[in-house]
Every structure is written in C-alpha cells, then in structure tokens.
SEFI-565434 format. One record per residue (C-alpha): residue number from 1; residue in three letters; x, y, z. Coordinates in steps of 0.25 Angstrom, whole numbers, plus 5000, padded with zeros to 4 digits. Layout:
// SEFI-565434
  pos  code    c1    c2    c3
  NUM   ALA     X     Y     Z
...
//
This chain:
// SEFI-565434
  pos  code    c1    c2    c3
    1   MET  4957  4621  4472
    2   GLU  4967  4622  4484
    3   ILE  4961  4617  4497
    4   ASP  4966  4621  4510
    5   PHE  4961  4610  4519
    6   LYS  4963  4611  4534
    7   VAL  4965  4600  4544
    8   ILE  4951  4596  4550
    9   ASN  4950  4587  4562
   10   ASN  4938  4579  4567
   11   ALA  4935  4567  4575
   12   HIS  4939  4558  4564
   13   THR  4950  4563  4556
   14   THR  4961  4574  4553
   15   ILE  4961  4579  4539
   16   THR  4974  4585  4534
   17   THR  4975  4596  4525
   18   VAL  4984  4588  4515
   19   ASN  4975  4575  4515
   20   LYS  4963  4583  4511
   21   ILE  4969  4592  4500
   22   ASN  4977  4580  4494
   23   SER  4964  4571  4494
   24   ILE  4957  4582  4486
   25   GLN  4968  4585  4477
   26   VAL  4970  4571  4473
   27   LEU  4956  4570  4469
   28   ARG  4957  4584  4461
   29   GLY  4970  4579  4454
   30   ILE  4962  4567  4450
   31   ALA  4951  4575  4445
   32   ALA  4960  4584  4437
   33   SER  4968  4572  4431
   34   ILE  4955  4566  4426
   35   ILE  4950  4578  4420
   36   SER  4963  4582  4412
   37   ILE  4966  4569  4407
   38   TYR  4952  4567  4403
   39   HIS  4952  4579  4394
   40   THR  4967  4576  4388
   41   LYS  4966  4561  4386
   42   ASP  4960  4563  4373
   43   LEU  4974  4567  4369
   44   ILE  4979  4553  4370
   45   ASP  4980  4545  4358
   46   PRO  4968  4536  4356
   47   ALA  4977  4524  4353
   48   SER  4986  4526  4364
   49   PRO  4985  4515  4376
   50   LEU  4984  4527  4385
   51   LYS  4971  4531  4380
   52   PRO  4961  4521  4385
   53   THR  4967  4521  4398
   54   MET  4966  4537  4399
   55   ASP  4951  4536  4394
   56   PHE  4948  4525  4405
   57   LEU  4955  4533  4416
   58   PHE  4951  4547  4413
   59   SER  4937  4545  4406
   60   SER  4930  4557  4413
   61   GLY  4933  4571  4415
   62   ALA  4920  4572  4423
   63   ALA  4925  4564  4434
   64   GLY  4936  4574  4436
   65   VAL  4926  4586  4436
   66   ASN  4916  4581  4446
   67   LEU  4927  4577  4456
   68   PHE  4932  4591  4455
   69   PHE  4918  4596  4458
   70   VAL  4916  4586  4470
   71   ILE  4930  4591  4475
   72   SER  4925  4606  4474
   73   GLY  4912  4604  4481
   74   PHE  4920  4597  4493
   75   ILE  4931  4608  4494
   76   MET  4921  4619  4494
   77   VAL  4914  4613  4506
   78   TYR  4928  4611  4513
   79   ILE  4934  4624  4510
   80   THR  4920  4632  4515
   81   ARG  4917  4624  4527
   82   TYR  4922  4635  4536
   83   THR  4918  4647  4527
   84   THR  4910  4658  4534
   85   SER  4898  4664  4527
   86   SER  4901  4677  4522
   87   VAL  4901  4685  4509
   88   GLN  4916  4686  4511
   89   SER  4917  4671  4512
   90   PHE  4909  4669  4499
   91   TYR  4918  4679  4491
   92   THR  4930  4672  4497
   93   PHE  4926  4659  4493
   94   ILE  4922  4663  4479
   95   PHE  4935  4671  4477
   96   LYS  4944  4659  4481
   97   ARG  4937  4649  4473
   98   PHE  4937  4659  4461
   99   ILE  4952  4663  4463
  100   ARG  4957  4648  4464
  101   ILE  4950  4644  4451
  102   TRP  4947  4656  4441
  103   PRO  4962  4661  4439
  104   THR  4967  4648  4434
  105   TYR  4955  4645  4427
  106   ALA  4954  4658  4419
  107   LEU  4969  4658  4416
  108   ILE  4968  4644  4409
  109   THR  4955  4647  4403
  110   ILE  4960  4660  4397
  111   LEU  4973  4653  4392
  112   TYR  4965  4642  4386
  113   ALA  4956  4651  4378
  114   PHE  4967  4658  4372
  115   ALA  4973  4645  4368
  116   VAL  4960  4638  4363
  117   PHE  4955  4651  4356
  118   HIS  4968  4655  4350
  119   PHE  4969  4668  4357
  120   ASN  4956  4672  4351
  121   ILE  4947  4671  4364
  122   TYR  4937  4683  4360
  123   PRO  4927  4674  4354
  124   GLU  4927  4666  4367
  125   ILE  4928  4676  4378
  126   ASN  4914  4674  4383
  127   ASN  4917  4660  4385
  128   ILE  4930  4664  4391
  129   ILE  4924  4673  4401
  130   SER  4912  4663  4404
  131   SER  4922  4653  4406
  132   LEU  4930  4662  4416
  133   VAL  4918  4666  4424
  134   PHE  4914  4651  4425
  135   LEU  4901  4652  4416
  136   PRO  4897  4641  4407
  137   LEU  4899  4644  4393
  138   THR  4885  4638  4388
  139   LEU  4871  4635  4393
  140   THR  4872  4620  4387
  141   GLY  4881  4608  4389
  142   PRO  4880  4605  4403
  143   PRO  4888  4604  4412
  144   PHE  4899  4611  4404
  145   TYR  4890  4622  4398
  146   GLY  4901  4625  4387
  147   TYR  4913  4622  4396
  148   SER  4922  4634  4397
  149   VAL  4933  4639  4389
  150   LEU  4942  4631  4398
  151   PRO  4934  4619  4396
  152   VAL  4936  4613  4410
  153   GLY  4930  4627  4415
  154   TRP  4916  4622  4415
  155   SER  4918  4615  4428
  156   LEU  4923  4627  4435
  157   ASN  4910  4634  4431
  158   TYR  4904  4623  4441
  159   GLU  4915  4625  4451
  160   ILE  4913  4640  4452
  161   TYR  4898  4639  4453
  162   PHE  4901  4629  4465
  163   TYR  4910  4639  4471
  164   ILE  4899  4650  4470
  165   LEU  4889  4640  4476
  166   ILE  4898  4637  4488
  167   GLY  4902  4651  4490
  168   SER  4887  4656  4490
  169   SER  4884  4645  4500
  170   ILE  4895  4651  4509
  171   LEU  4887  4663  4512
  172   PHE  4876  4655  4519
  173   SER  4886  4651  4531
  174   GLN  4881  4637  4537
  175   TYR  4870  4636  4527
  176   LYS  4879  4636  4516
  177   TRP  4878  4621  4511
  178   LEU  4863  4623  4513
  179   ILE  4864  4634  4503
  180   PHE  4873  4627  4494
  181   PHE  4865  4615  4493
  182   SER  4852  4623  4491
  183   LEU  4859  4630  4479
  184   ILE  4863  4617  4474
  185   ILE  4849  4611  4475
  186   ILE  4843  4623  4468
  187   THR  4853  4623  4457
  188   LEU  4854  4608  4454
  189   ILE  4840  4603  4459
  190   VAL  4829  4614  4460
  191   ILE  4833  4621  4447
  192   PRO  4834  4610  4438
  193   LEU  4822  4603  4444
  194   SER  4813  4615  4442
  195   THR  4817  4615  4427
  196   GLY  4815  4599  4426
  197   HIS  4830  4597  4423
  198   PHE  4835  4592  4435
  199   THR  4847  4582  4432
  200   PHE  4861  4576  4437
  201   ASP  4866  4576  4423
  202   VAL  4875  4587  4420
  203   ASN  4873  4586  4405
  204   LYS  4858  4588  4406
  205   THR  4855  4600  4413
  206   HIS  4845  4610  4410
  207   ASN  4849  4623  4402
  208   TYR  4844  4635  4411
  209   ASN  4849  4645  4401
  210   SER  4859  4650  4410
  211   ARG  4874  4645  4411
  212   TYR  4876  4646  4426
  213   ILE  4862  4640  4429
  214   ASN  4865  4628  4420
  215   LEU  4879  4627  4427
  216   ILE  4873  4627  4442
  217   THR  4862  4618  4439
  218   ASN  4871  4607  4432
  219   PRO  4871  4595  4441
  220   ILE  4887  4594  4440
  221   VAL  4886  4604  4452
  222   TRP  4882  4592  4461
  223   ASN  4896  4587  4460
  224   PHE  4900  4599  4468
  225   VAL  4889  4596  4477
  226   TYR  4895  4582  4480
  227   GLY  4908  4588  4484
  228   VAL  4901  4598  4493
  229   ILE  4893  4586  4500
  230   ILE  4906  4578  4501
  231   GLY  4912  4591  4508
  232   LEU  4901  4593  4518
  233   LEU  4902  4579  4522
  234   TYR  4917  4581  4523
  235   THR  4917  4593  4532
  236   ASN  4906  4587  4541
  237   ASN  4912  4581  4553
  238   PHE  4902  4570  4554
  239   SER  4901  4566  4539
  240   PHE  4916  4567  4538
  241   SER  4918  4557  4550
  242   ILE  4909  4547  4544
  243   LEU  4914  4548  4529
  244   THR  4928  4547  4533
  245   LYS  4925  4535  4540
  246   VAL  4917  4529  4528
  247   PHE  4929  4533  4518
  248   SER  4940  4528  4527
  249   ARG  4936  4514  4523
  250   LEU  4944  4511  4511
  251   TRP  4934  4502  4504
  252   ILE  4924  4513  4504
  253   VAL  4933  4524  4498
  254   SER  4938  4513  4489
  255   LEU  4924  4510  4484
  256   PHE  4921  4525  4482
  257   ILE  4934  4527  4474
  258   VAL  4932  4514  4466
  259   LEU  4918  4518  4462
  260   ALA  4922  4532  4458
  261   VAL  4934  4528  4450
  262   TRP  4925  4517  4443
  263   GLN  4914  4528  4439
  264   TYR  4925  4536  4433
  265   LEU  4932  4525  4426
  266   SER  4919  4519  4420
  267   GLY  4912  4532  4417
  268   PHE  4899  4528  4425
  269   PHE  4891  4540  4427
  270   GLY  4904  4547  4424
  271   GLY  4899  4561  4420
  272   LEU  4899  4575  4427
  273   GLY  4885  4573  4434
  274   PRO  4883  4571  4449
  275   LEU  4878  4557  4448
  276   GLN  4889  4554  4438
  277   TRP  4904  4557  4442
  278   GLY  4900  4566  4452
  279   VAL  4897  4554  4461
  280   GLY  4909  4547  4458
  281   SER  4918  4560  4461
  282   SER  4910  4562  4473
  283   ALA  4912  4548  4478
  284   LEU  4927  4548  4475
  285   PHE  4929  4561  4482
  286   ILE  4921  4558  4495
  287   ALA  4928  4545  4497
  288   PHE  4943  4551  4494
  289   ILE  4940  4563  4503
  290   PHE  4935  4556  4515
  291   TYR  4945  4543  4514
  292   THR  4957  4553  4513
  293   SER  4952  4563  4524
  294   ASN  4958  4556  4536
  295   LYS  4970  4549  4529
  296   SER  4983  4553  4526
  297   ILE  4985  4551  4512
  298   ILE  4997  4555  4503
  299   PHE  4993  4557  4489
  300   PRO  5003  4559  4478
  301   SER  5008  4573  4477
  302   TRP  5006  4574  4462
  303   LEU  4991  4570  4463
  304   ILE  4989  4581  4474
  305   LYS  4997  4590  4465
  306   LEU  4987  4586  4453
  307   GLY  4976  4590  4462
  308   ASP  4982  4603  4466
  309   MET  4982  4606  4451
  310   SER  4970  4600  4447
  311   PHE  4962  4613  4444
  312   SER  4973  4618  4435
  313   ILE  4974  4604  4428
  314   TYR  4959  4605  4426
  315   LEU  4960  4618  4419
  316   MET  4973  4616  4412
  317   HIS  4972  4603  4405
  318   PHE  4963  4606  4394
  319   PRO  4971  4619  4390
  320   VAL  4984  4611  4390
  321   LYS  4978  4601  4381
  322   ILE  4973  4611  4371
  323   LEU  4986  4619  4372
  324   ILE  4995  4607  4369
  325   GLU  4987  4603  4357
  326   THR  4987  4617  4351
  327   ILE  5001  4619  4353
  328   PHE  5004  4605  4346
  329   LYS  4995  4608  4334
  330   LYS  5001  4623  4333
  331   LEU  5014  4616  4332
  332   GLN  5009  4608  4321
  333   TYR  5011  4595  4330
  334   PRO  4996  4591  4331
  335   VAL  5000  4576  4331
  336   TYR  5006  4578  4344
  337   SER  4994  4585  4351
  338   SER  4987  4572  4355
  339   GLY  4992  4559  4360
  340   THR  4996  4552  4372
  341   ALA  5009  4561  4374
  342   MET  5000  4574  4372
  343   PHE  4991  4569  4383
  344   PHE  5003  4567  4392
  345   LEU  5008  4581  4388
  346   THR  4995  4588  4390
  347   ILE  4993  4582  4404
  348   SER  5006  4585  4408
  349   ILE  5006  4599  4404
  350   THR  4993  4601  4411
  351   VAL  4999  4596  4423
  352   ILE  5011  4605  4422
  353   LEU  5003  4617  4418
  354   SER  4993  4614  4430
  355   SER  5003  4614  4440
  356   LEU  5008  4628  4436
  357   SER  4993  4633  4435
  358   TYR  4991  4628  4449
  359   GLU  5003  4634  4455
  360   TYR  5003  4647  4448
  361   ILE  4988  4650  4444
  362   GLU  4979  4642  4455
  363   ILE  4988  4645  4466
  364   LYS  4997  4657  4464
  365   PHE  4989  4665  4455
  366   SER  4976  4662  4462
  367   ASN  4982  4665  4476
  368   PHE  4987  4679  4470
  369   LEU  4974  4682  4465
  370   ARG  4968  4678  4479
  371   ASP  4978  4686  4487
  372   LEU  4973  4698  4479
  373   PHE  4960  4697  4487
  374   PRO  4964  4695  4501
  375   SER  4950  4696  4507
  376   PHE  4946  4683  4500
  377   ASN  4958  4675  4506
  378   SER  4953  4669  4518
  379   GLY  4945  4657  4520
  380   GLN  4943  4645  4511
  381   ARG  4953  4642  4500
//
C-alpha cells in the first residue's frame, strides 16, 4: 500500500515524508522477503550447503504475515486520523482500500487458477468466486479456512475484514476508536467466552458454522489491533513525545530488535498467534518506527523498492514457482525443476514480474479505475 505521509511538527520532532515512508517500506520489504523465500526454499537441493542456511534464516512465514498485519493496523490509524464522520467518508475509505488491492489480487488469482487447473476452471468456479470476494473456502482448518485459490489470499480475507471494521468505525466521528474496540471485544472476547471457546491459539478456535463468523472471531485479528494501538500511541502528541525519547536510546532499540530477531530465528512462540510472533513483530515495529521518527536515516534504495513491490511479491511468488516448475516438466526437463539454481531463478523472476505488476497493475491500472469514480478521490489514500 502506498502511503502519503505528510510532515508533522510538534514540540519534540519534525517527521519528514521520506523518513516515514521509507521506514515502513523497509519493514514491508523484509516481510515480503521472509514469506517469498520461506515458500520457495524447498526448491533448494537438500544436499546444497545453502539449504541449512536458508532454513535457519527463513524458517517462519508466519513472521512476515504477522508483521504485515501489525503494519496494516498502524497505517489505518494514520491515514484516518483526520477523516470526517460521514457515509461518504465510509464509502471513500472502502473504495480506496478495495481498488488498491482487488484488481491486482483478482488478476493474479484468475491467471493462477487457469494455470493450476489447466484452463478447466469450471469445477472450481465457486472457490474462485469465494476467493475473489474474500470469503474463506471452508468452515474448518483455522486460521486459513481452506486458504484461497491463490493460497496466500487467505490473509487478505482478514485484511479486508479489518478495513470494513475501520471503515464502519469512521462513521462514529470522535467515538470511532471506542466503537472499534467495542467491536473487537465483542468478536474476540464476548462471543468466544459465551460459547466457552475463548483462546489466543489461532489453530484451536470454535466452529460457529459460519465462514465469516469463524474468521472474525479468530484471534489472529489481535495482530491488527496491536498495530492500531501503536498507531494511536504514535498519533497522540503526549505518548509520541515519551516514546520517541524512550526509543532514542540505542540500547533499548537494540534490545527490542535483538529479542525479536532471536524469537524469529529460534522459533520460540513462532506461530501466527497474538501471543506468538504477534508479540515479536509488534516489538520490532514499535522500536523501529519510534527510533526512526526523528532521525534522518538513508535506507538502501533497493530495500525501499522491495517494500514498494511487497504486495505484488506476496501475490506473485507462489504462481511464479508453480509456473516455472510446470513449464520445465512440460518441456520434459523435470530434473531442472528444482535445485539451488531453480530457487535463484524463481526468486529473480518473482522480483522482475512483481516490479511490472507494481508499476502497471497496482499503480497505473488501479489509478485508472479510481479515476473513473471522481467522487471517491478525495481524502485518504
């Protein structure tokens, strides 16, 4: 998601547009790299010296997903901080979130479906439609609930639900966060407690015989809430001044980052739950965002670009992997469809295609669609 950060001045610091975009984009680039390499490192020859290194460095795709969720929570607070309460604001917010995500997701999902099902998509049409409207495919198997036709799409089901939650809260003006947290308490605490199934374990939730109720009551949603809390602390002048002072101390930032990296590398409580990698990703994000908020830090341009393309990388890496494997097998070169060289080729093609997807689908095509509806073009991005 492209973020239009303005300059903020308060008694303690001036935050520049470049610093804040770049600091978040860097984390998004890291998250996308973790997920894409996690899903493709199985191509590496088990006998290769690279294999144990990659298994060690990229052992948890959950880490990248949770970090994305926390970042999303933060961004939604930031871009709605001055949003006025009205039905138009609600429609504008939902439209812009939808138009930013859906065209890219829909196009890649449809192309992936044709490739995987060998152009015979009719038997899968219900699953394809469910995926495209962000509905889980099954009632069981939390938190994925059958994944989606494009497997990584399961996380976008939660992302869209979170956007609807934020958009609905916007309608209540100065009470929006009261409404937001009330809805969170109802869905994540009251409903599970009333059925005797309250848990923080995303894999052990109750089946309410409704795909969407199962989704909105899954504790993985707490990871977005973590991001919202960080965003509220960030946009409040009092808490911002305190936390920027706290995280201006290099030893504190280093401690947070070291513990987060240790949790990631060790696998300690390394799942998708809010008490697992949700804690580590939140600690990493809060240290990073407050430490960089009042410093002129020049990040590597390639890492910023990786962050810009992170959504396309997230969607593209799995189809690229399957497509290349299929092509080599169709050409009767199955011996070359895996191995260290194939891992390199898959990651490289993913980055190349993702750069094209970002430029021509995420930006140009989405902007074209957005411009068809000028009444929705004011306000947040």
